[in-house]
C-alpha positions in Angstrom: 33.9 -26.2 142.4 35.9 -28.7 140.3 34.8 -31.6 142.6 31.2 -30.5 142.3 31.5 -30.5 138.4 33.0 -34.0 138.5 30.1 -35.2 140.7 27.5 -33.8 138.3 29.3 -35.5 135.4 29.4 -38.9 137.2 25.6 -38.5 137.9 24.9 -37.8 134.2 27.1 -40.7 133.1 25.3 -43.1 135.5 21.9 -41.8 134.3 22.9 -42.5 130.7 24.3 -45.9 131.6 21.1 -47.1 133.2 18.5 -45.6 130.9 18.2 -48.6 128.6 17.7 -50.9 131.6 14.6 -49.1 132.9 11.4 -51.1 132.6 9.0 -48.9 130.7 5.3 -48.7 131.6 5.8 -50.5 134.9 4.4 -49.0 138.1 4.6 -50.3 141.7 1.6 -49.3 143.8 1.7 -49.3 147.6 -1.8 -49.3 149.0 -2.6 -47.9 152.4 0.9 -48.3 153.9 1.0 -47.8 157.7 4.8 -47.6 158.2 6.7 -44.8 156.6 9.9 -46.8 156.7 8.4 -49.4 154.4 7.5 -46.7 151.9 11.1 -45.7 151.7 12.2 -49.3 151.4 9.8 -50.0 148.5 11.0 -46.8 146.7 14.6 -48.0 147.1 13.7 -51.4 145.6 11.9 -49.7 142.8 14.8 -47.5 141.9 17.4 -50.3 142.2 15.4 -52.7 140.1 14.6 -50.2 137.3 10.8 -49.8 137.9 9.5 -46.7 136.2 7.3 -45.2 138.9 5.8 -45.6 142.3 2.2 -44.7 143.2 1.1 -44.5 146.8 -2.5 -44.8 147.9 -2.4 -42.6 151.0 -5.9 -41.9 152.5 -4.3 -40.6 155.7 -2.3 -38.0 153.8 0.9 -39.1 155.4 2.9 -37.9 152.4 3.1 -34.5 150.7 1.5 -34.1 147.3 4.5 -32.2 145.9 7.3 -34.4 144.8 9.9 -31.9 145.8 8.5 -31.8 149.3 8.5 -35.6 149.3 12.2 -35.7 148.4 12.9 -33.7 151.5 10.7 -35.9 153.8 13.2 -37.1 156.4 11.8 -40.5 157.1 11.3 -41.5 153.4 14.6 -40.0 152.3 16.5 -41.9 155.0 14.9 -45.3 154.5 15.1 -45.0 150.7 18.8 -44.1 151.0 18.0 -41.0 148.9 16.4 -43.2 146.1 13.4 -40.9 146.4 15.5 -38.2 144.8 15.7 -40.3 141.6 12.3 -41.9 141.6 9.0 -40.6 140.3 6.4 -40.9 143.2 2.8 -39.9 143.1 0.2 -40.1 145.8 -3.5 -40.7 145.6 -6.2 -40.2 148.2 -8.0 -43.5 147.5 -7.8 -46.9 145.8 -10.6 -46.0 143.5 -8.8 -42.8 142.4 -5.6 -44.6 141.7 -7.3 -47.4 139.8 -9.2 -44.9 137.7 -6.0 -43.1 136.8 -4.3 -46.4 135.8 -7.3 -47.7 133.8 -7.7 -44.4 132.0 -4.1 -44.7 130.9 -4.4 -48.3 129.7 -2.6 -50.0 132.6 -3.6 -53.5 133.8 -3.2 -54.3 137.5 -2.1 -57.4 139.3 -2.2 -57.7 143.1 0.2 -59.5 145.5 -1.3 -61.4 148.3 -0.8 -64.9 149.9 -4.5 -65.7 150.1 -7.2 -64.3 147.8 -10.6 -65.9 147.2 -12.6 -65.6 144.0 -9.6 -64.4 141.9 -7.2 -66.3 139.6 -4.1 -66.8 141.7 -0.6 -67.9 140.7 2.7 -68.4 142.3 5.3 -65.8 141.3 7.5 -68.2 139.2 4.4 -69.2 137.2 3.6 -65.8 135.9 4.3 -64.2 132.5 4.7 -60.5 133.3 5.3 -59.4 129.8 1.7 -60.1 128.6 0.5 -56.6 129.4 2.2 -53.6 127.8 1.3 -51.4 130.7 1.4 -53.1 134.1 0.8 -51.9 137.7 1.9 -54.3 140.5 0.0 -53.7 143.8 1.3 -54.3 147.3 -1.2 -54.1 150.2 -0.7 -52.6 153.7 1.3 -54.3 156.4 -1.8 -54.6 158.6 -4.6 -55.8 156.4 -3.1 -56.6 153.0 -4.7 -55.7 149.7 -8.2 -54.3 149.6 -11.2 -56.1 148.0 -11.6 -53.2 145.5 -8.0 -53.6 144.2 -8.5 -57.4 144.0 -11.8 -57.0 142.1 -10.4 -54.7 139.5 -7.1 -56.6 139.0 -6.3 -59.2 136.4 -4.9 -61.8 138.8 -3.3 -62.3 142.2 0.4 -63.3 142.6 1.8 -64.9 145.7 5.3 -65.8 146.8 5.6 -69.5 147.8 6.3 -70.0 151.5 8.1 -73.0 153.0 8.4 -72.1 156.6 6.3 -71.8 159.7 5.9 -68.0 159.0 3.6 -67.5 156.0 4.1 -63.8 155.4 6.9 -61.3 154.5 7.1 -57.6 155.3 6.3 -55.1 152.6 9.9 -54.2 151.8 11.0 -57.8 151.4 7.9 -59.0 149.4 8.2 -56.0 147.0 11.8 -56.7 146.4 11.2 -60.4 145.6 8.2 -59.7 143.3 9.6 -56.8 141.5 12.9 -58.6 140.8 11.0 -61.3 138.9 8.8 -58.8 137.1 11.6 -56.5 136.0 13.9 -59.5 135.0 11.2 -60.7 132.6 10.3 -57.3 131.2 14.0 -56.4 130.7 14.5 -59.6 128.8 11.5 -58.8 126.6 12.7 -55.2 126.0 16.1 -56.5 125.0 14.6 -58.7 122.3 11.6 -56.7 121.0 11.1 -53.0 120.2 7.3 -53.1 120.2 4.5 -54.9 122.1 3.0 -58.2 121.1 6.5 -59.5 120.2 6.8 -57.2 117.1 10.0 -55.5 115.9 12.5 -58.2 116.9 15.9 -56.6 117.3 18.7 -57.9 115.1 21.0 -57.7 118.1 19.6 -58.1 121.6 20.2 -55.3 124.1 22.1 -56.2 127.3 19.9 -57.1 130.3 22.5 -56.3 133.0 25.1 -53.6 133.5 28.6 -55.2 133.3 30.4 -55.1 136.7 33.1 -52.4 137.1 36.7 -53.5 136.7 
């Protein structure tokens, strides 16, 4: 009993410690994933990097609607290393439904893809990911990438520069790279300003990283 109480205390302490490092109003969207393992990996990346939420466009209904059921989903729980227990995840039946929900709540979307025609496209290191107060970052399926509808209703396309013979990365790797840059920028912004549009500059900046344990 005493050990269980200590465990709960350590969880609460950790939750309090990381709260100020969470990136508010930042959502990672996984569109039409075909591999359950990759969903778990993205959820793990999201949790580790301090992204607020995960949305999954899941027309095949591979995931349960209820978050509690999702927490107990063996494949997702295993590959996320239990991160799904601490991460808000919501599924949608279609891209249009997800976009509608995001737009209704004032979110702007950007998509990640190596090649997109007819859309402003930048390399990851060129982007300013603090411009939009509410931001959704979309990742396409492993098989066909991001859909035309998501591209059409996004602000821009972001790609990771490639320097090898292989010009693509799997979903878990690409989401980790992109979200690291996005969260780094947004944490730095939050540490300096209390409000959007660079208003409410803090007299003392908040820390952007948790100090290592002694």
